[in-house]
GUBA-407392 format. One record per residue (C-alpha): residue in one letter; x, y, z. Coordinates in nm, 3 decimals, m for minus. Layout:
<res=A&x=X&y=Y&z=Z> $
...
***
This chain:
<res=M&x=4.123&y=m10.122&z=4.053> $
<res=P&x=4.423&y=m9.889&z=4.026> $
<res=N&x=4.761&y=m10.039&z=3.943> $
<res=L&x=4.949&y=m9.918&z=4.249> $
<res=L&x=5.291&y=m10.002&z=4.110> $
<res=L&x=5.222&y=m9.804&z=3.792> $
<res=L&x=5.076&y=m9.513&z=3.987> $
<res=L&x=5.387&y=m9.493&z=4.208> $
<res=V&x=5.611&y=m9.497&z=3.900> $
<res=Q&x=5.401&y=m9.220&z=3.741> $
<res=I&x=5.427&y=m9.004&z=4.052> $
<res=G&x=5.802&y=m9.062&z=4.070> $
<res=V&x=5.854&y=m8.969&z=3.705> $
<res=V&x=5.641&y=m8.656&z=3.743> $
<res=L&x=5.828&y=m8.543&z=4.056> $
<res=V&x=6.171&y=m8.596&z=3.897> $
<res=A&x=6.070&y=m8.412&z=3.580> $
<res=A&x=5.910&y=m8.126&z=3.775> $
<res=R&x=6.212&y=m8.072&z=4.000> $
<res=L&x=6.470&y=m8.097&z=3.722> $
<res=V&x=6.292&y=m7.873&z=3.473> $
<res=G&x=6.193&y=m7.637&z=3.754> $
<res=L&x=6.557&y=m7.601&z=3.863> $
<res=L&x=6.659&y=m7.544&z=3.500> $
<res=F&x=6.409&y=m7.261&z=3.470> $
<res=R&x=6.532&y=m7.109&z=3.796> $
<res=Y&x=6.878&y=m7.097&z=3.638> $
<res=F&x=6.725&y=m6.877&z=3.368> $
<res=K&x=6.570&y=m6.657&z=3.639> $
<res=Q&x=6.217&y=m6.791&z=3.589> $
<res=P&x=5.990&y=m6.894&z=3.879> $
<res=Q&x=6.027&y=m7.267&z=3.939> $
<res=V&x=5.653&y=m7.317&z=3.890> $
<res=V&x=5.694&y=m7.214&z=3.525> $
<res=G&x=5.942&y=m7.497&z=3.476> $
<res=E&x=5.704&y=m7.739&z=3.648> $
<res=M&x=5.429&y=m7.635&z=3.407> $
<res=V&x=5.659&y=m7.701&z=3.113> $
<res=A&x=5.763&y=m8.037&z=3.261> $
<res=G&x=5.399&y=m8.144&z=3.259> $
<res=I&x=5.369&y=m8.052&z=2.891> $
<res=L&x=5.689&y=m8.245&z=2.807> $
<res=L&x=5.546&y=m8.564&z=2.958> $
<res=G&x=5.242&y=m8.551&z=2.732> $
<res=P&x=5.187&y=m8.626&z=2.363> $
<res=S&x=5.354&y=m8.299&z=2.263> $
<res=L&x=5.701&y=m8.444&z=2.338> $
<res=L&x=5.720&y=m8.782&z=2.511> $
<res=G&x=5.423&y=m8.921&z=2.321> $
<res=W&x=5.572&y=m8.794&z=1.996> $
<res=A&x=5.937&y=m8.891&z=2.054> $
<res=A&x=5.880&y=m9.222&z=2.236> $
<res=P&x=5.517&y=m9.331&z=2.186> $
<res=E&x=5.577&y=m9.685&z=2.320> $
<res=I&x=5.729&y=m9.558&z=2.644> $
<res=S&x=5.453&y=m9.302&z=2.679> $
<res=A&x=5.184&y=m9.569&z=2.627> $
<res=Q&x=5.341&y=m9.795&z=2.891> $
<res=L&x=5.400&y=m9.517&z=3.140> $
<res=F&x=5.071&y=m9.329&z=3.097> $
<res=P&x=4.814&y=m9.575&z=2.955> $
<res=A&x=4.471&y=m9.421&z=2.907> $
<res=A&x=4.313&y=m9.654&z=3.164> $
<res=S&x=4.541&y=m9.521&z=3.440> $
<res=L&x=4.482&y=m9.151&z=3.386> $
<res=G&x=4.164&y=m9.142&z=3.592> $
<res=F&x=4.357&y=m9.222&z=3.909> $
<res=L&x=4.627&y=m8.968&z=3.829> $
<res=N&x=4.355&y=m8.710&z=3.765> $
<res=S&x=4.185&y=m8.784&z=4.097> $
<res=L&x=4.508&y=m8.720&z=4.288> $
<res=S&x=4.573&y=m8.403&z=4.090> $
<res=Q&x=4.221&y=m8.276&z=4.160> $
<res=V&x=4.271&y=m8.324&z=4.535> $
<res=G&x=4.590&y=m8.120&z=4.511> $
<res=L&x=4.411&y=m7.856&z=4.308> $
<res=L&x=4.133&y=m7.828&z=4.567> $
<res=I&x=4.388&y=m7.772&z=4.843> $
<res=F&x=4.574&y=m7.522&z=4.627> $
<res=M&x=4.260&y=m7.321&z=4.555> $
<res=F&x=4.177&y=m7.332&z=4.925> $
<res=L&x=4.522&y=m7.185&z=4.998> $
<res=V&x=4.474&y=m6.915&z=4.735> $
<res=G&x=4.153&y=m6.819&z=4.913> $
<res=V&x=4.324&y=m6.825&z=5.253> $
<res=E&x=4.600&y=m6.593&z=5.138> $
<res=L&x=4.372&y=m6.354&z=4.949> $
<res=D&x=4.373&y=m6.077&z=5.208> $
<res=P&x=4.069&y=m5.842&z=5.192> $
<res=R&x=4.302&y=m5.554&z=5.269> $
<res=L&x=4.425&y=m5.589&z=4.912> $
<res=L&x=4.073&y=m5.513&z=4.792> $
<res=R&x=4.000&y=m5.220&z=5.023> $
<res=G&x=4.142&y=m4.872&z=5.035> $
<res=K&x=4.327&y=m4.906&z=4.707> $
<res=S&x=4.486&y=m4.600&z=4.554> $
<res=H&x=4.321&y=m4.433&z=4.258> $
<res=T&x=4.585&y=m4.590&z=4.032> $
<res=A&x=4.517&y=m4.943&z=4.157> $
<res=L&x=4.141&y=m4.891&z=4.132> $
<res=V&x=4.151&y=m4.768&z=3.771> $
<res=T&x=4.410&y=m5.023&z=3.662> $
<res=S&x=4.227&y=m5.318&z=3.817> $
<res=H&x=3.909&y=m5.231&z=3.628> $
<res=A&x=4.092&y=m5.180&z=3.298> $
<res=S&x=4.291&y=m5.502&z=3.340> $
<res=I&x=3.961&y=m5.693&z=3.353> $
<res=V&x=3.746&y=m5.501&z=3.104> $
<res=A&x=4.005&y=m5.471&z=2.822> $
<res=P&x=4.108&y=m5.840&z=2.800> $
<res=F&x=3.750&y=m5.957&z=2.856> $
<res=F&x=3.620&y=m5.736&z=2.575> $
<res=L&x=3.900&y=m5.840&z=2.338> $
<res=G&x=3.855&y=m6.208&z=2.429> $
<res=A&x=3.483&y=m6.188&z=2.359> $
<res=L&x=3.552&y=m5.999&z=2.035> $
<res=L&x=3.803&y=m6.267&z=1.931> $
<res=S&x=3.527&y=m6.524&z=1.985> $
<res=L&x=3.343&y=m6.384&z=1.682> $
<res=F&x=3.633&y=m6.503&z=1.472> $
<res=L&x=3.723&y=m6.827&z=1.654> $
<res=Y&x=3.375&y=m6.965&z=1.725> $
<res=P&x=3.286&y=m7.072&z=1.368> $
<res=R&x=3.638&y=m7.213&z=1.317> $
<res=L&x=3.727&y=m7.387&z=1.645> $
<res=S&x=3.393&y=m7.464&z=1.810> $
<res=H&x=3.088&y=m7.679&z=1.732> $
<res=D&x=2.710&y=m7.668&z=1.754> $
<res=G&x=2.706&y=m7.826&z=2.100> $
<res=V&x=2.852&y=m7.505&z=2.246> $
<res=T&x=2.652&y=m7.183&z=2.244> $
<res=F&x=2.826&y=m6.868&z=2.127> $
<res=T&x=2.735&y=m6.697&z=2.455> $
<res=G&x=2.906&y=m6.963&z=2.665> $
<res=F&x=3.207&y=m6.966&z=2.432> $
<res=A&x=3.247&y=m6.588&z=2.432> $
<res=L&x=3.205&y=m6.558&z=2.809> $
<res=F&x=3.463&y=m6.830&z=2.866> $
<res=M&x=3.715&y=m6.669&z=2.631> $
<res=G&x=3.666&y=m6.337&z=2.805> $
<res=A&x=3.716&y=m6.490&z=3.150> $
<res=A&x=4.021&y=m6.689&z=3.034> $
<res=M&x=4.182&y=m6.375&z=2.893> $
<res=S&x=4.110&y=m6.178&z=3.213> $
<res=V&x=4.281&y=m6.397&z=3.471> $
<res=T&x=4.617&y=m6.311&z=3.629> $
<res=A&x=4.830&y=m6.571&z=3.808> $
<res=F&x=4.807&y=m6.419&z=4.156> $
<res=P&x=5.038&y=m6.680&z=4.320> $
<res=V&x=5.304&y=m6.665&z=4.047> $
<res=L&x=5.290&y=m6.284&z=4.039> $
<res=A&x=5.335&y=m6.267&z=4.416> $
<res=R&x=5.634&y=m6.501&z=4.391> $
<res=I&x=5.795&y=m6.280&z=4.123> $
<res=L&x=5.736&y=m5.966&z=4.330> $
<res=G&x=5.886&y=m6.129&z=4.639> $
<res=E&x=6.193&y=m6.262&z=4.457> $
<res=R&x=6.262&y=m5.923&z=4.297> $
<res=G&x=6.198&y=m5.720&z=4.613> $
<res=L&x=5.906&y=m5.533&z=4.457> $
<res=L&x=5.642&y=m5.595&z=4.722> $
<res=K&x=5.702&y=m5.261&z=4.897> $
<res=T&x=5.727&y=m5.054&z=4.580> $
<res=R&x=5.443&y=m4.870&z=4.412> $
<res=V&x=5.463&y=m5.109&z=4.115> $
<res=G&x=5.433&y=m5.409&z=4.344> $
<res=T&x=5.142&y=m5.283&z=4.551> $
<res=V&x=4.940&y=m5.176&z=4.247> $
<res=A&x=5.007&y=m5.507&z=4.070> $
<res=I&x=4.920&y=m5.728&z=4.369> $
<res=A&x=4.598&y=m5.538&z=4.438> $
<res=C&x=4.494&y=m5.557&z=4.072> $
<res=A&x=4.576&y=m5.928&z=4.053> $
<res=A&x=4.362&y=m5.999&z=4.358> $
<res=V&x=4.066&y=m5.814&z=4.207> $
<res=D&x=4.120&y=m5.980&z=3.869> $
<res=D&x=4.119&y=m6.332&z=4.008> $
<res=V&x=3.805&y=m6.281&z=4.215> $
<res=T&x=3.625&y=m6.123&z=3.919> $
<res=A&x=3.743&y=m6.382&z=3.666> $
<res=W&x=3.637&y=m6.667&z=3.892> $
<res=C&x=3.294&y=m6.512&z=3.944> $
<res=I&x=3.253&y=m6.479&z=3.567> $
<res=L&x=3.372&y=m6.835&z=3.516> $
<res=A&x=3.123&y=m6.962&z=3.773> $
<res=G&x=2.850&y=m6.803&z=3.564> $
<res=V&x=2.991&y=m6.959&z=3.246> $
<res=V&x=2.996&y=m7.306&z=3.404> $
<res=A&x=2.640&y=m7.261&z=3.527> $
<res=V&x=2.517&y=m7.154&z=3.181> $
<res=V&x=2.698&y=m7.434&z=2.997> $
<res=R&x=2.595&y=m7.710&z=3.238> $
<res=S&x=2.234&y=m7.595&z=3.245> $
<res=G&x=2.232&y=m7.584&z=2.866> $
<res=S&x=2.347&y=m7.946&z=2.852> $
<res=G&x=2.066&y=m8.051&z=3.086> $
<res=A&x=2.310&y=m8.168&z=3.355> $
<res=T&x=2.179&y=m7.923&z=3.612> $
<res=S&x=1.888&y=m7.679&z=3.631> $
<res=L&x=2.001&y=m7.317&z=3.591> $
<res=W&x=1.765&y=m7.212&z=3.870> $
<res=L&x=1.914&y=m7.473&z=4.103> $
<res=T&x=2.263&y=m7.359&z=4.014> $
<res=V&x=2.196&y=m6.985&z=4.056> $
<res=G&x=1.971&y=m7.015&z=4.360> $
<res=G&x=2.181&y=m7.282&z=4.527> $
<res=S&x=2.505&y=m7.093&z=4.468> $
<res=A&x=2.364&y=m6.764&z=4.601> $
<res=A&x=2.221&y=m6.935&z=4.909> $
<res=F&x=2.545&y=m7.121&z=4.977> $
<res=V&x=2.761&y=m6.809&z=4.945> $
<res=A&x=2.529&y=m6.628&z=5.185> $
<res=V&x=2.548&y=m6.913&z=5.437> $
<res=M&x=2.927&y=m6.925&z=5.416> $
<res=V&x=2.978&y=m6.549&z=5.447> $
<res=V&x=2.703&y=m6.466&z=5.697> $
<res=G&x=2.678&y=m6.791&z=5.892> $
<res=I&x=3.007&y=m6.981&z=5.879> $
<res=R&x=3.258&y=m6.697&z=5.859> $
<res=P&x=3.181&y=m6.549&z=6.204> $
<res=V&x=3.200&y=m6.896&z=6.361> $
<res=L&x=3.551&y=m6.942&z=6.222> $
<res=A&x=3.673&y=m6.669&z=6.456> $
<res=S&x=3.653&y=m6.933&z=6.731> $
<res=V&x=3.890&y=m7.153&z=6.529> $
<res=E&x=4.146&y=m6.873&z=6.521> $
<res=G&x=4.084&y=m6.817&z=6.891> $
<res=A&x=4.157&y=m7.184&z=6.964> $
<res=F&x=4.474&y=m7.154&z=6.757> $
<res=H&x=4.597&y=m6.860&z=6.967> $
<res=R&x=4.507&y=m7.028&z=7.296> $
<res=R&x=4.697&y=m7.344&z=7.209> $
<res=G&x=4.982&y=m7.163&z=7.041> $
<res=K&x=4.975&y=m7.387&z=6.737> $
<res=L&x=4.750&y=m7.532&z=6.471> $
<res=T&x=4.666&y=m7.874&z=6.612> $
<res=Q&x=4.577&y=m8.176&z=6.401> $
<res=D&x=4.217&y=m8.154&z=6.522> $
<res=L&x=4.187&y=m7.791&z=6.406> $
<res=L&x=4.353&y=m7.872&z=6.075> $
<res=G&x=4.115&y=m8.165&z=6.023> $
<res=L&x=3.815&y=m7.941&z=6.093> $
<res=I&x=3.940&y=m7.678&z=5.847> $
<res=L&x=4.002&y=m7.936&z=5.574> $
<res=L&x=3.659&y=m8.087&z=5.633> $
<res=L&x=3.501&y=m7.745&z=5.579> $
<res=G&x=3.698&y=m7.698&z=5.256> $
<res=L&x=3.596&y=m8.039&z=5.123> $
<res=A&x=3.231&y=m7.989&z=5.222> $
<res=S&x=3.227&y=m7.650&z=5.051> $
<res=A&x=3.377&y=m7.804&z=4.737> $
<res=W&x=3.115&y=m8.081&z=4.742> $
<res=V&x=2.826&y=m7.834&z=4.764> $
<res=T&x=2.942&y=m7.616&z=4.475> $
<res=E&x=2.999&y=m7.926&z=4.260> $
<res=Y&x=2.653&y=m8.054&z=4.354> $
<res=V&x=2.470&y=m7.731&z=4.266> $
<res=G&x=2.631&y=m7.725&z=3.922> $
<res=I&x=2.931&y=m7.496&z=3.923> $
<res=H&x=3.266&y=m7.655&z=4.013> $
<res=A&x=3.427&y=m7.798&z=4.326> $
<res=L&x=3.719&y=m7.555&z=4.291> $
<res=F&x=3.488&y=m7.258&z=4.356> $
<res=G&x=3.382&y=m7.411&z=4.686> $
<res=A&x=3.740&y=m7.474&z=4.794> $
<res=F&x=3.834&y=m7.115&z=4.704> $
<res=L&x=3.534&y=m6.976&z=4.893> $
<res=A&x=3.616&y=m7.180&z=5.204> $
<res=G&x=3.967&y=m7.038&z=5.201> $
<res=A&x=3.847&y=m6.683&z=5.135> $
<res=I&x=3.626&y=m6.676&z=5.449> $
<res=M&x=3.902&y=m6.805&z=5.677> $
<res=P&x=4.033&y=m6.563&z=5.943> $
<res=K&x=4.312&y=m6.348&z=5.806> $
<res=G&x=4.532&y=m6.306&z=6.113> $
<res=E&x=4.894&y=m6.318&z=5.999> $
<res=R&x=5.003&y=m6.590&z=6.244> $
<res=F&x=4.699&y=m6.807&z=6.168> $
<res=V&x=4.740&y=m6.777&z=5.791> $
<res=H&x=5.112&y=m6.853&z=5.816> $
<res=A&x=5.053&y=m7.161&z=6.031> $
<res=L&x=4.781&y=m7.294&z=5.802> $
<res=T&x=4.977&y=m7.244&z=5.481> $
<res=E&x=5.291&y=m7.389&z=5.641> $
<res=K&x=5.099&y=m7.709&z=5.716> $
<res=L&x=4.956&y=m7.751&z=5.367> $
<res=E&x=5.175&y=m7.568&z=5.121> $
<res=D&x=5.484&y=m7.787&z=5.083> $
<res=V&x=5.308&y=m8.117&z=5.013> $
<res=T&x=5.065&y=m7.942&z=4.779> $
<res=V&x=5.329&y=m7.754&z=4.581> $
<res=V&x=5.596&y=m8.026&z=4.572> $
<res=L&x=5.380&y=m8.339&z=4.532> $
<res=L&x=5.025&y=m8.269&z=4.420> $
<res=L&x=5.045&y=m7.969&z=4.186> $
<res=P&x=5.307&y=m8.134&z=3.959> $
<res=L&x=5.052&y=m8.414&z=3.911> $
<res=F&x=4.804&y=m8.154&z=3.787> $
<res=F&x=5.066&y=m8.013&z=3.550> $
<res=A&x=5.136&y=m8.365&z=3.422> $
<res=F&x=4.768&y=m8.438&z=3.370> $
<res=T&x=4.728&y=m8.107&z=3.188> $
<res=G&x=5.027&y=m8.198&z=2.973> $
<res=L&x=4.874&y=m8.536&z=2.891> $
<res=R&x=4.564&y=m8.352&z=2.766> $
<res=T&x=4.767&y=m8.100&z=2.563> $
<res=A&x=4.849&y=m8.211&z=2.211> $
<res=F&x=5.029&y=m7.941&z=2.019> $
<res=G&x=5.015&y=m8.183&z=1.726> $
<res=L&x=4.650&y=m8.074&z=1.686> $
<res=V&x=4.778&y=m7.728&z=1.592> $
<res=Q&x=4.881&y=m7.814&z=1.236> $
<res=G&x=4.938&y=m7.595&z=0.937> $
<res=A&x=4.992&y=m7.224&z=0.895> $
<res=E&x=4.625&y=m7.147&z=0.950> $
<res=M&x=4.605&y=m7.316&z=1.293> $
<res=W&x=4.934&y=m7.164&z=1.406> $
<res=G&x=4.799&y=m6.830&z=1.288> $
<res=Y&x=4.503&y=m6.877&z=1.521> $
<res=A&x=4.743&y=m6.955&z=1.807> $
<res=A&x=4.949&y=m6.644&z=1.733> $
<res=L&x=4.632&y=m6.434&z=1.720> $
<res=I&x=4.524&y=m6.568&z=2.061> $
<res=I&x=4.861&y=m6.477&z=2.211> $
<res=L&x=4.853&y=m6.132&z=2.050> $
<res=V&x=4.503&y=m6.057&z=2.181> $
<res=A&x=4.592&y=m6.187&z=2.527> $
<res=V&x=4.900&y=m5.966&z=2.551> $
<res=A&x=4.724&y=m5.662&z=2.403> $
<res=G&x=4.433&y=m5.690&z=2.643> $
<res=K&x=4.626&y=m5.750&z=2.963> $
<res=W&x=4.956&y=m5.573&z=2.909> $
<res=G&x=4.816&y=m5.298&z=2.690> $
<res=G&x=4.503&y=m5.231&z=2.893> $
<res=S&x=4.683&y=m5.234&z=3.228> $
<res=T&x=4.970&y=m5.019&z=3.103> $
<res=L&x=4.748&y=m4.748&z=2.957> $
<res=A&x=4.524&y=m4.738&z=3.264> $
<res=A&x=4.820&y=m4.716&z=3.502> $
<res=R&x=4.987&y=m4.445&z=3.293> $
<res=F&x=4.681&y=m4.224&z=3.265> $
<res=S&x=4.610&y=m4.257&z=3.637> $
<res=G&x=4.944&y=m4.112&z=3.744> $
<res=M&x=5.228&y=m4.363&z=3.703> $
<res=T&x=5.528&y=m4.307&z=3.479> $
<res=W&x=5.550&y=m4.501&z=3.153> $
<res=R&x=5.820&y=m4.723&z=3.304> $
<res=E&x=5.612&y=m4.803&z=3.612> $
<res=A&x=5.297&y=m4.850&z=3.406> $
<res=G&x=5.476&y=m5.083&z=3.167> $
<res=A&x=5.605&y=m5.290&z=3.459> $
<res=V&x=5.253&y=m5.320&z=3.602> $
<res=G&x=5.124&y=m5.424&z=3.261> $
<res=V&x=5.387&y=m5.697&z=3.224> $
<res=L&x=5.310&y=m5.830&z=3.572> $
<res=M&x=4.937&y=m5.836&z=3.504> $
<res=N&x=5.003&y=m6.032&z=3.186> $
<res=T&x=5.131&y=m6.325&z=3.395> $
<res=R&x=4.875&y=m6.606&z=3.367> $
<res=G&x=5.052&y=m6.921&z=3.482> $
<res=L&x=4.883&y=m7.184&z=3.693> $
<res=M&x=4.550&y=m7.003&z=3.731> $
<res=E&x=4.510&y=m7.001&z=3.354> $
<res=L&x=4.571&y=m7.376&z=3.337> $
<res=V&x=4.306&y=m7.431&z=3.604> $
<res=I&x=4.049&y=m7.231&z=3.407> $
<res=L&x=4.140&y=m7.403&z=3.080> $
<res=N&x=4.100&y=m7.749&z=3.232> $
<res=I&x=3.755&y=m7.651&z=3.355> $
<res=G&x=3.668&y=m7.529&z=3.006> $
<res=L&x=3.783&y=m7.857&z=2.852> $
<res=D&x=3.598&y=m8.061&z=3.116> $
<res=I&x=3.265&y=m7.892&z=3.050> $
<res=G&x=3.319&y=m7.903&z=2.675> $
<res=V&x=3.314&y=m7.530&z=2.605> $
<res=I&x=3.652&y=m7.545&z=2.426> $
<res=S&x=3.791&y=m7.810&z=2.192> $
<res=P&x=4.120&y=m8.000&z=2.246> $
<res=A&x=4.282&y=m7.794&z=1.968> $
<res=L&x=4.178&y=m7.462&z=2.123> $
<res=F&x=4.282&y=m7.598&z=2.463> $
<res=A&x=4.634&y=m7.658&z=2.325> $
<res=M&x=4.647&y=m7.306&z=2.182> $
<res=M&x=4.535&y=m7.151&z=2.509> $
<res=V&x=4.788&y=m7.355&z=2.707> $
<res=L&x=5.057&y=m7.224&z=2.473> $
<res=M&x=4.931&y=m6.872&z=2.539> $
<res=A&x=4.951&y=m6.931&z=2.915> $
<res=L&x=5.311&y=m7.052&z=2.886> $
<res=V&x=5.422&y=m6.767&z=2.659> $
<res=T&x=5.263&y=m6.489&z=2.864> $
<res=T&x=5.407&y=m6.630&z=3.187> $
<res=F&x=5.753&y=m6.697&z=3.048> $
<res=M&x=5.786&y=m6.346&z=2.905> $
<res=T&x=5.719&y=m6.177&z=3.239> $
<res=A&x=6.063&y=m6.204&z=3.401> $
<res=P&x=6.281&y=m6.089&z=3.108> $
<res=L&x=6.044&y=m5.810&z=3.007> $
<res=L&x=6.016&y=m5.689&z=3.367> $
<res=E&x=6.396&y=m5.669&z=3.397> $
<res=W&x=6.410&y=m5.478&z=3.069> $
<res=I&x=6.134&y=m5.230&z=3.155> $
<res=Y&x=6.192&y=m5.197&z=3.530> $
<res=P&x=6.553&y=m5.308&z=3.599> $
<res=T&x=6.665&y=m5.412&z=3.946> $
<res=R&x=6.866&y=m5.091&z=3.994> $
<res=L&x=6.540&y=m4.891&z=4.007> $
<res=I&x=6.386&y=m5.094&z=4.289> $
<res=G&x=6.363&y=m4.886&z=4.605> $
<res=Q&x=6.352&y=m4.554&z=4.423> $
<res=N&x=5.970&y=m4.561&z=4.416> $
<res=P&x=5.845&y=m4.699&z=4.747> $
<res=A&x=5.477&y=m4.752&z=4.807> $
<res=R&x=5.277&y=m4.476&z=4.969> $
<res=P&x=5.150&y=m4.554&z=5.321> $
<res=A&x=4.794&y=m4.610&z=5.196> $
<res=E&x=4.925&y=m4.860&z=4.943> $
<res=A&x=5.131&y=m5.077&z=5.179> $
<res=P&x=5.078&y=m5.442&z=5.093> $
<res=A&x=4.956&y=m5.718&z=5.317> $
<res=A&x=5.120&y=m6.058&z=5.341> $
<res=C&x=5.113&y=m6.233&z=5.004> $
<res=V&x=5.090&y=m6.586&z=4.883> $
<res=S&x=5.416&y=m6.771&z=4.822> $
<res=V&x=5.279&y=m7.062&z=4.623> $
***
């Protein structure tokens, strides 16, 4: 049975740490979510467990972490559902030539470099229980992701959403996330089938059938939900309950067939009607509790799994530096070159590259999946978390250096590139 008193204390400590560190990071002109990510790391063995091991053991005993994880997973499911809800298909259609070329390069370059890096890391940081194919595919997918929600927040705060830089970046990030999650679904299927947990045929066939049912069968029916919303003028509790039930059922099916519950939650959100009023009402109902209460629990649980103490010695820190270098070269370098050679100026292209290099929360989600299914070790997990923090933290200062605020408004988006409403998580 869970110790309710301890669980309440844990939640309180996590919320206080998340808000305080988040506000501190806002002072340094970083998105608050970056500070909340760092707060989660500080509560783990990398700081609290190292500086005050007795307090850490009393506050976060190993036996209690399962309950904290369960709450964090619920928050993560709702978050992924919201990411799907706010992923507007208009971002994926009718893109300019620049956005089209850049989006492809920003996936192919980091994926190729991540898979190439696997040749070096696999014999050093993996084990026989993980196939090289699964390891290389995971590293490629992990290098390819862009933090769509964090990027959208940065664009909104800096007034870049209606500029050419902003529209290209947001379109590329949307494509990147969809592609990276599809690749990751394949990785999870391969790894789980290899461990004997689930048949590969069941996973592939079941996933394909479920996606078809959701897109062809369920999606048209959801138009009636939006119609009911417009008739009543608000999102009633009954409608919200029905929507959440669909998201949870979708998550259950994808977990059952052998990929991951998060894919189902994301898919349920992606097929939701995209009317602006409906999306706003739905996110308004779910966003605040998810972002303020539940996501910090995920950051804390991630922090409790992250032990930078495992990265010891010059050799291990050299591996970590190499991972960061490859991640930046693939995302920033690949996106910048593609944007430049498809018509943008070097300054604009560099800004797009920096924005695409933002990994943030989405990277942590992918890394936790990789650790859960055993495709990466705790030491590599710590290195990849460090990479996620570094590449996210560097975005704001580098963006101001490359594309200063005084230039915003001088390069508005072309009519065909006008952005749709974006996520604010």
